[in-house]
C-alpha positions as CSV (number, residue, x, y, z in Angstrom):
1,M,143.8,1.3,121.4
2,R,140.1,0.5,120.9
3,I,138.2,3.4,119.3
4,R,134.5,3.3,118.7
5,Y,132.8,6.1,116.7
6,V,129.0,6.4,116.8
7,L,127.4,8.2,113.9
8,H,123.7,9.1,113.4
9,N,123.8,7.7,109.8
10,A,127.2,6.6,108.4
11,Y,125.5,6.0,105.1
12,G,124.6,9.6,104.5
13,A,126.6,12.4,102.8
14,G,127.0,15.2,105.4
15,G,130.1,17.0,106.5
16,T,130.1,15.3,109.9
17,I,130.0,11.9,108.3
18,R,132.8,12.7,105.9
19,T,134.9,14.1,108.9
20,V,134.4,11.0,111.1
21,V,135.1,8.6,108.3
22,N,138.3,10.5,107.6
23,Q,139.3,10.2,111.2
24,A,138.6,6.5,111.4
25,N,140.4,5.9,108.1
26,A,143.5,7.8,109.4
27,L,143.6,6.0,112.8
28,C,142.8,2.4,111.7
29,E,146.4,1.7,110.7
30,A,147.6,1.7,114.3
31,H,144.4,1.2,116.3
32,D,141.3,-1.1,116.5
33,V,138.6,1.2,115.0
34,E,134.9,0.7,114.5
35,I,132.1,3.0,113.3
36,A,128.6,2.2,114.6
37,S,125.8,3.8,112.6
38,V,122.5,4.2,114.4
39,Y,120.5,4.4,111.2
40,R,121.1,3.1,107.7
41,S,119.8,4.8,104.5
42,R,121.4,2.8,101.6
43,E,123.3,-0.4,100.7
44,Q,126.8,1.2,100.8
45,P,128.1,4.3,102.5
46,V,128.7,7.4,100.3
47,F,132.2,7.9,101.6
48,P,134.8,5.1,101.3
49,V,135.5,3.4,104.5
50,D,138.9,1.7,104.9
51,P,138.5,-2.1,105.0
52,R,140.3,-2.1,108.3
53,V,137.5,-0.1,109.9
54,R,134.5,-2.2,110.9
55,L,131.2,-0.6,110.0
56,V,128.2,-1.9,112.0
57,T,124.6,-0.8,112.0
58,L,122.7,-0.6,115.3
59,T,119.1,-0.7,114.1
60,G,118.8,-1.4,110.4
61,L,116.3,1.5,110.2
62,R,116.1,4.6,108.1
63,E,115.9,7.9,109.9
64,D,112.1,8.0,109.5
65,G,111.8,4.8,111.5
66,A,111.1,2.4,108.7
67,R,113.3,-0.6,107.8
68,W,116.0,0.6,105.4
69,T,115.0,-2.2,103.0
70,D,111.4,-1.0,102.9
71,P,110.3,0.9,99.7
72,R,109.9,4.6,100.2
73,D,106.6,5.6,101.9
74,A,106.1,1.9,102.9
75,N,106.4,0.5,106.4
76,S,106.7,-3.1,107.5
77,R,107.5,-2.2,111.2
78,L,104.6,-2.0,113.6
79,L,106.7,-0.2,116.3
80,R,107.2,2.7,113.9
81,K,103.9,4.0,115.3
82,T,105.7,5.0,118.5
83,R,107.3,7.8,116.5
84,W,103.9,9.6,116.5
85,F,104.9,10.9,119.9
86,R,107.5,13.6,120.5
87,N,110.6,12.6,122.3
88,R,110.5,14.2,125.8
89,L,113.9,12.8,126.9
90,P,116.9,15.3,126.9
91,H,118.3,14.0,123.7
92,G,115.0,14.7,122.0
93,Q,116.0,18.4,122.0
94,D,118.4,17.4,119.1
95,F,116.2,17.8,116.0
96,R,117.5,14.5,114.7
97,Y,115.9,12.7,117.7
98,K,112.7,14.7,118.1
99,R,110.6,11.6,117.4
100,W,110.5,9.0,120.2
101,D,111.6,5.5,119.2
102,P,112.4,3.2,122.2
103,V,114.0,0.5,119.9
104,V,116.5,3.1,118.7
105,D,117.3,4.3,122.2
106,A,117.7,0.8,123.5
107,A,120.0,-0.2,120.6
108,V,122.3,2.8,121.2
109,I,122.5,2.2,125.0
110,R,123.0,-1.5,124.5
111,Y,125.9,-0.8,122.2
112,F,127.5,1.5,124.7
113,R,127.2,-1.0,127.5
114,A,128.6,-3.8,125.3
115,Q,131.9,-2.0,125.1
116,H,134.3,-3.2,127.9
117,S,137.2,-0.8,127.4
118,G,138.6,1.8,125.1
119,I,137.4,5.2,123.6
120,L,133.8,5.9,122.8
121,V,133.4,8.9,120.5
122,T,129.9,10.3,119.9
123,T,129.4,12.8,117.2
124,R,126.2,14.9,117.6
125,P,124.4,16.4,120.6
126,G,121.7,13.7,121.0
127,L,124.4,10.9,121.0
128,N,126.6,12.9,123.3
129,L,123.7,13.2,125.8
130,L,123.0,9.5,125.6
131,S,126.7,8.8,126.2
132,A,126.9,11.2,129.1
133,W,123.9,9.7,130.9
134,F,124.1,6.0,129.9
135,A,127.6,5.0,128.7
136,P,129.6,3.1,131.4
137,R,132.3,5.0,133.1
138,R,134.8,2.3,132.4
139,L,135.0,3.8,128.9
140,V,136.7,7.1,127.9
141,R,133.7,9.1,126.6
142,V,134.5,11.8,124.2
143,G,131.8,14.0,122.7
144,Q,132.4,15.8,119.4
145,D,130.5,19.0,118.5
146,H,130.5,19.4,114.7
147,L,128.4,22.6,114.8
148,N,128.7,25.3,117.5
149,L,127.1,25.9,120.9
150,A,125.5,29.2,119.9
151,A,123.6,27.5,117.1
152,Y,121.6,25.2,119.4
153,K,118.1,26.1,120.6
154,P,117.7,27.0,124.3
155,G,116.3,23.6,125.3
156,L,119.2,21.7,123.7
157,R,121.8,24.1,125.0
158,A,120.5,23.6,128.5
159,A,120.6,19.8,128.2
160,V,124.1,20.0,126.8
161,L,125.4,22.2,129.6
162,R,123.8,20.0,132.2
163,A,125.2,16.7,130.8
164,Y,128.5,17.4,129.1
165,P,130.5,17.6,132.4
166,R,129.7,13.9,132.8
167,L,131.9,13.2,129.8
168,D,135.7,12.8,129.9
169,A,136.2,15.4,127.1
170,V,134.3,17.6,124.7
171,C,136.0,18.4,121.4
172,V,135.1,21.4,119.2
173,L,136.3,22.5,115.8
174,T,137.0,26.2,116.2
175,R,138.7,28.6,118.6
176,A,135.5,30.6,118.8
177,D,133.4,27.6,119.9
178,L,136.2,26.6,122.4
179,A,135.8,30.0,124.0
180,A,132.0,29.7,124.1
181,Y,132.2,26.3,125.8
182,R,134.8,27.5,128.3
183,E,132.6,30.5,129.2
184,A,129.6,28.2,129.7
185,L,131.3,25.2,131.4
186,G,134.5,26.5,132.9
187,T,136.7,23.7,134.1
188,R,133.9,21.2,134.7
189,V,135.0,19.1,131.7
190,R,138.1,18.9,129.6
191,L,137.6,21.0,126.4
192,E,139.8,20.6,123.3
193,R,139.8,22.2,119.9
194,I,140.8,19.8,117.1
195,P,139.9,20.9,113.6
196,N,138.7,18.8,110.7
197,G,141.4,17.0,108.8
198,L,142.0,16.6,105.1
199,P,143.0,13.1,103.9
200,S,145.9,12.8,101.6
201,R,144.9,12.5,97.9
202,V,146.9,11.7,94.9
203,P,146.7,14.8,92.7
204,G,144.9,14.1,89.4
205,P,145.7,15.7,86.0
206,E,145.3,19.4,85.7
207,R,141.9,20.3,84.4
208,A,140.8,23.5,82.7
209,R,138.7,25.7,85.0
210,T,135.2,26.2,83.8
211,R,133.0,29.2,84.3
212,T,131.3,27.5,87.3
213,V,130.6,28.6,90.8
214,L,130.3,25.5,93.0
215,A,128.6,24.9,96.3
216,A,127.9,21.7,98.2
217,G,126.1,20.5,101.3
218,R,122.8,19.2,102.6
219,L,119.8,20.9,101.0
220,G,118.5,22.3,104.2
221,R,118.1,25.7,105.8
222,Q,121.5,25.7,107.5
223,K,123.4,25.8,104.2
224,G,121.6,28.8,102.9
225,F,121.3,27.8,99.3
226,D,118.1,29.9,99.0
227,L,120.3,32.9,99.8
228,L,122.9,31.8,97.3
229,I,120.3,31.4,94.5
230,D,119.1,34.9,95.2
231,A,122.6,36.2,95.1
232,F,123.3,34.4,91.8
233,R,120.4,36.1,90.1
234,T,122.5,39.3,90.4
235,V,125.6,37.4,89.3
236,H,123.7,36.1,86.2
237,E,122.6,39.6,85.2
238,R,126.2,40.8,85.2
239,H,127.8,37.6,83.9
240,P,125.2,35.5,82.0
241,D,127.9,33.0,80.7
242,W,128.6,31.7,84.3
243,E,126.8,28.8,86.0
244,L,126.1,27.7,89.6
245,A,126.3,24.0,90.5
246,I,125.0,22.9,93.9
247,F,125.9,19.4,95.0
248,G,123.9,17.6,97.7
249,E,120.5,16.3,98.6
250,G,118.0,17.1,101.3
251,R,114.4,17.9,102.1
252,L,114.5,21.4,100.5
253,R,115.2,20.2,97.0
254,A,111.7,20.8,95.7
255,R,111.6,24.3,97.2
256,L,115.0,25.2,95.8
257,T,114.0,23.9,92.4
258,G,110.9,26.1,92.5
259,Q,113.0,29.1,93.6
260,I,115.4,28.5,90.7
261,E,112.5,28.4,88.2
262,E,110.8,31.5,89.7
263,R,114.1,33.5,89.3
264,G,114.4,32.4,85.7
265,L,117.7,30.6,86.4
266,A,116.8,27.0,85.3
267,A,119.4,27.0,82.6
268,H,122.1,28.4,84.8
269,V,121.7,27.0,88.3
270,H,121.8,23.2,88.6
271,L,121.1,21.0,91.6
272,R,123.5,18.2,90.9
273,G,122.6,15.8,93.6
274,L,125.2,13.6,95.5
275,T,128.6,12.9,94.0
276,R,131.3,10.5,95.2
277,R,133.9,12.6,93.2
278,L,133.5,16.1,94.6
279,D,137.3,16.5,94.2
280,R,136.9,16.2,90.4
281,E,134.2,18.8,90.4
282,L,136.2,21.2,92.5
283,A,139.2,20.7,90.2
284,A,137.1,22.1,87.3
285,A,135.4,24.9,89.2
286,S,136.6,28.5,89.3
287,I,134.9,29.7,92.5
288,F,133.5,28.1,95.6
289,A,130.6,29.8,97.5
290,L,129.7,29.1,101.1
291,S,126.3,30.6,101.9
292,S,125.7,28.9,105.3
293,R,123.7,30.6,108.0
294,F,125.8,28.8,110.6
295,E,128.5,26.2,110.6
296,G,131.1,24.3,112.6
297,L,134.2,24.1,110.6
298,P,132.9,23.3,107.1
299,M,134.8,20.3,105.7
300,V,133.8,21.2,102.1
301,L,135.4,24.6,102.5
302,L,138.7,23.0,103.3
303,E,138.3,20.6,100.4
304,A,137.7,23.5,98.0
305,M,140.8,25.3,99.3
306,A,142.9,22.1,98.9
307,A,141.8,22.1,95.3
308,A,143.1,25.7,94.9
309,V,139.6,27.1,94.4
310,P,139.2,30.7,95.8
311,V,136.2,31.0,98.1
312,V,133.5,33.6,98.8
313,A,132.0,32.9,102.2
314,F,129.5,34.4,104.5
315,D,131.2,35.3,107.8
316,C,128.7,33.1,109.7
317,P,129.3,31.6,113.1
318,T,131.6,29.7,113.2
319,G,134.5,28.5,111.1
320,P,134.8,30.5,107.9
321,A,136.7,33.4,109.6
322,E,139.2,30.9,111.1
323,I,140.1,29.6,107.6
324,V,139.5,32.5,105.1
325,A,141.8,35.4,105.3
326,D,139.8,38.1,103.5
327,G,141.5,39.2,100.3
328,R,144.3,36.7,100.6
329,N,142.9,33.2,100.1
330,G,139.3,34.2,99.5
331,L,136.7,36.7,100.4
332,L,134.6,37.0,103.5
333,V,131.3,38.9,103.3
334,P,128.7,39.8,106.0
335,A,126.6,36.9,107.0
336,E,123.3,36.5,105.1
337,D,124.0,39.6,103.0
338,T,123.1,38.3,99.5
339,A,124.1,41.6,97.8
340,A,127.6,41.3,99.3
341,L,127.8,37.6,98.3
342,A,126.9,38.5,94.7
343,D,129.4,41.3,94.7
344,G,132.1,39.0,96.0
345,I,131.4,36.4,93.4
346,C,131.4,39.0,90.6
347,R,134.7,40.5,91.9
348,L,136.4,37.1,91.4
349,I,134.7,36.5,88.1
350,E,136.0,39.8,86.8
351,D,139.6,39.3,88.0
352,A,141.2,36.0,86.8
353,A,144.6,37.0,88.2
354,A,143.1,37.4,91.7
355,R,141.4,34.0,91.4
356,E,144.8,32.4,90.6
357,V,146.6,34.1,93.4
358,M,143.9,33.4,96.0
359,G,143.6,29.8,94.8
360,R,147.3,29.2,95.4
361,A,147.1,30.8,98.9
362,A,144.0,28.7,99.6
363,R,145.9,25.5,98.9
364,E,148.7,26.7,101.2
365,T,146.2,27.3,104.0
366,S,144.6,23.8,103.5
367,A,148.0,22.2,104.3
368,C,147.6,23.2,107.9
369,Y,144.6,20.8,108.1
370,A,146.4,17.8,106.7
371,M,145.0,14.6,108.3
372,P,148.4,13.2,109.5
373,A,148.8,16.2,111.8
374,V,145.2,16.2,112.9
375,A,145.3,12.5,113.6
376,R,148.2,13.0,115.9
377,Q,146.2,15.4,117.9
378,W,143.5,12.8,118.3
379,E,145.9,10.1,119.3
380,R,147.5,12.4,121.9
381,L,144.2,13.3,123.4
382,F,143.0,9.7,123.5
383,A,146.2,8.5,125.1
384,E,146.1,11.2,127.8
385,L,142.5,10.5,128.6
386,A,143.2,6.7,128.8
387,R,146.0,7.3,131.2
388,A,143.9,9.6,133.4
């Protein structure tokens, strides 16, 4: 079976990228798999891609429209000036595509039309919309939603509901989002819920747990690290010997750094940047905190649980409540309630026995998301769609 994944930027470090790379790596043993990256931000991808998976770049551009080989704040591309204009096409409602760039649109559509058979999997709303309107019907066109329908602004939601019935299937991560799509679209398109999958890992040596609360994700508004930093000020007042480590990069780094300094937490809250070995960091952490304002099914939450790290998570839409059983494998607290988040973290800090019990239960929960089982769900869906 020919399977073609299209990612916004396969060289980045987000949860969607990690999830799609995991899928491709799991399926390439039995299938012809390719990942097409619209943009390119560095020499090598952050997440390891199996050598049997072809990785191709459609534009050779960074997300800001400059060539990826240009120095930062430089531009050797005259057509970058087209990005001065807002994208008025339907996929321009996706914030990643709000700037118009005809070269990018043409490259994506050209890639779609160059595929003569097989499965075309697009992985964010803007790409799903382009697939719905422009990909040839000889392909099986599958749109993945790695967030949730309720999180989209009205314009994007309207474009999605208008276009998605043109696809052969739409796949979501959670039962809650499946219900939302069914209410909005009815039976006009096949809807499936397939969760993120955890790849198999060889367990490393046991490491002593440190007095560290760990968080990870893109440094943007969605992940709510500003809320976590505020919560950790309370944690620090009660437990000054504990630290918070936040892994990830993003446009809010400077603002978060300023917030940390303003709260007097510079010696205790650390923005650690990107890491290729998050599993090692999780193995040494004692608590994982998820402070997102909204989610799909957070991959990093599953990875923390697989590392037997008890979690404290906002009960945000969607995802955490489908994984975290409050009081059994972690703690769920009301969304965006920083006082409750601080109390939850302190509760686990103060009860080492509860951390141990919840950590073991978290690891058991993560087994339900093992990649072999999830990959079989994808294979079954693709086969059924191809036959149809």
